[in-house]
C-alpha positions in Angstrom: 23.4 -10.9 3.9 26.5 -12.9 4.7 28.9 -12.3 7.6 31.6 -11.1 5.1 29.2 -8.5 3.7 28.3 -7.3 7.2 32.0 -7.0 8.1 32.8 -5.1 4.9 29.9 -2.6 5.6 31.1 -2.0 9.1 34.6 -1.3 7.9 33.2 1.3 5.3 31.3 3.4 7.8 32.0 7.1 7.2 31.2 10.4 8.8 29.3 12.8 6.6 29.4 16.6 6.5 26.5 18.4 4.8 27.1 21.9 3.3 24.7 24.6 2.1 21.6 23.6 4.1 19.6 26.4 5.6 18.9 26.3 9.3 15.2 26.4 8.4 15.4 23.3 6.2 17.3 21.4 8.9 14.8 22.5 11.6 11.8 21.5 9.4 13.4 18.2 8.6 14.0 17.5 12.3 10.5 18.6 13.3 8.5 17.0 10.5 10.5 13.9 9.7 13.1 13.0 12.3 11.2 13.6 15.5 8.0 11.8 14.6 9.3 8.9 12.5 12.8 8.3 13.7 12.5 9.2 17.4 14.8 12.1 17.0 17.7 10.1 15.5 18.8 12.2 12.5 21.5 9.7 11.6 19.0 6.9 11.3 16.6 9.1 9.3 19.2 10.0 6.7 20.4 6.4 6.4 16.9 5.1 6.1 15.8 7.7 3.5 19.0 7.0 1.5 18.3 3.3 1.5 14.7 3.9 0.5 15.8 6.1 -2.4 18.2 3.5 -3.7 15.5 0.8 -3.6 13.0 3.0 -5.3 15.5 3.9 -8.0 16.2 0.2 -8.6 12.5 -0.5 -9.0 12.1 2.4 -11.5 15.2 1.3 -13.4 13.9 -2.3 -13.7 10.5 -1.0 -14.8 12.1 1.1 -17.6 14.2 -1.9 -18.7 11.1 -4.1 -18.9 9.2 -1.6 -21.1 11.9 -1.5 -23.8 
């Protein structure tokens, strides 16, 4: 990644508000995913899982294109 790309990403940081999540779902996510795998850092957990989903989607998308 180039310095320009890093600067652009830093400028595009946003705050995110989540709606319509049950307290139970958030508690379970925190206990089962965030605490053991992300040392309690929910922000890092969400960021990491979003990045992983994007990478996996790209892999699946490429796989479908190769099978056509």
